[in-house]
N, C-alpha and C positions, 0 to 999 in steps of 0.2 A: 252093287254100285256105290257105297260107301268102300268095301274094300279097292275097285278101283280109284277112287280119291285119293284113297289113303295110299296108294304107291304113286299116284302121279305127286303128291304133296311130298313125299320122300323125294321123291326124285328130283323136284326143283327145291328140295332145301339141300341136296346134294351137292347140285350144280353150282347152287349159286356159293354154296363153301368152299367147292373145287376153284372156283374164279374168283374168289375174294384169296386164297391160299397160292395163286397164281400168281395174284395181284401183287402181292407183299412180297413173295419170293423173288416176283424183277424189281421191285424198287430193292430191296433187298443187295441185290449184282448190281443194278445199276450205279448203286450206291458204292458197293465194295469197289467196283472195276473203277470209279473216280478217284476215289481213297488213293488205290495202289495206283493208277496212272498220275496222278499228284506228287508220287513219294517217288515214283521213278523220275518226275518231271525236278523235282526237287536236288536230288543228290545227281542229275546232269547237270545243275547250275551249279551245285559247289566244285563241279570238277572243271568242270570250265572257268569258273573264278578264278581258282588256284593254276588252269592254264596258261589264264591271261595275266597273272603273276608271276609267273615261271618265264614267259615270253618279255615280259619287261624288265627282270632280272637279270635275265642272256642278255637283252636289251644295250642294257645300263654297260656290263663289262666286255661288251666289245668280243667281236668273235673274229676268232684265233684260226676259227674255218671258213672258206667260202660258203661250203656245202651245210652248212647251218648257215648262212644269210639267206640263200635260197632257199629251203627248207620253210624258215620262220618269216622270211618276209614277204618272198614271191608266191610261193604256193599256197600261204600262210594267208593270204589277204581273200583268195578264194573260196576257199574253204570253209563251210556253215557250222558254226557251234553247235544251232540248235538242235541236232541229233546224232545219234551216233553214225558214222558212215565207215565207208571201208576208207577212202579218201583222207579223212581225218585219222585212222586207224593208221594208215601207211605213212602221213604224217607224222606223225609222234612217235612210229617206230623207227624212222629215218632220223630224227631230231635227238632220240634215247642213245642211237649208236654212235651218235657222235660227242656225246656230252655223256656217256654211260659212267665214267671212272670220276666225273667231276666231284668231288668232296661236298663242294658248297652247295650244292644241289641234295646233298643226300637228304636233308630234314624235308624238303620239299618232297623228294621223290617219295620217302612213306606217306606222307600226307595223301599226295596223289593216289598212290597204292592204296591206301587205305580208302579211300572216296572210289575209287572206283570197285572195290571189292564192293563197298555197301550200293553202290549204283547198282552192278554186277545181282547183285542178291533180290534187288528190288523188282529187276527185270524178271530174274526168275519166279518172282512167287506173283507178277502180275500175269505174265506168258502161262503158267502151270493154272491158275486163276482162272484165265481169260478161255483157255482151249480145253476146259473139264465141261464135259455135257451137263445141265444142260446150258451150259454160261455162256459157251461161243456162239448160241443161237441167238441169247438176250443182248450180246455183246454186237455181233451182224446187224442185228436190226436196229440198232442203238448207234448204227458207225463210231465204234469205238477203235484204237489205234490197233492194226490186226498185231500186231509182234514189237517187240522193241529187239532193238541189238545189244549185246554182249560185245564190253570194248575188251580185247585181250593182250594187252601191250600190259606189262610191269616195268614201270620206272628203275632203272639204276641196276639193269640185268639185262641178258642178251637174250633177245625176241626171235631169234634167226628159227629157230625147229619150231616155234608157233605159227610165224610168217610162212615157213615151207609146207607146215601142215595143211594153213589155210586154203594156200596156194592149191595143193594135193584134192582138198576136200570139194576148193569150187568147180575143180576142172572135173570130180568124180560126178558133182551134182549138173554137170554141161551137160557131159560126155558119157557118165554110166560107166561099164565095166565094176571088176574087183574092186571093192572097198580099201580104198589106202589106207594105210597102218602107219 
């Protein structure tokens, strides 16, 4: 009987230790996910602040091209800046195409590119941490944002190859077939 009680006590202590370990791990994962998510959102806000500044500077300069006015005023009003979206990325691609060689924007372009690199790094860290086992189980249970999108546009350079590759990749995802190169 002493042997049975000893085994039972050992089992209970082991279960308690495992539960406490799980709760500590869970709190750590939730804390890390929250921190990484806040980092992504903070970097996105820095980028959108620069985007708003760029748009204000462009509207002060006056538009030489009606297409810029269309993408900044008409399309820009309906695109949310709260998160990275395909519509925003395409709109920025078009605006960048029209002002690509504008030397007045060169410093701001460098600053925006730097902000986007930092944002994309934060997105990578969050997405990798969230998709790692067993973190994704805890993240899904606690309703963390599934994945953040990368922003592939680079300001001051031609992004046509990037956009063509994205369209091929989206088509491949939708229709299947051989992987686009």
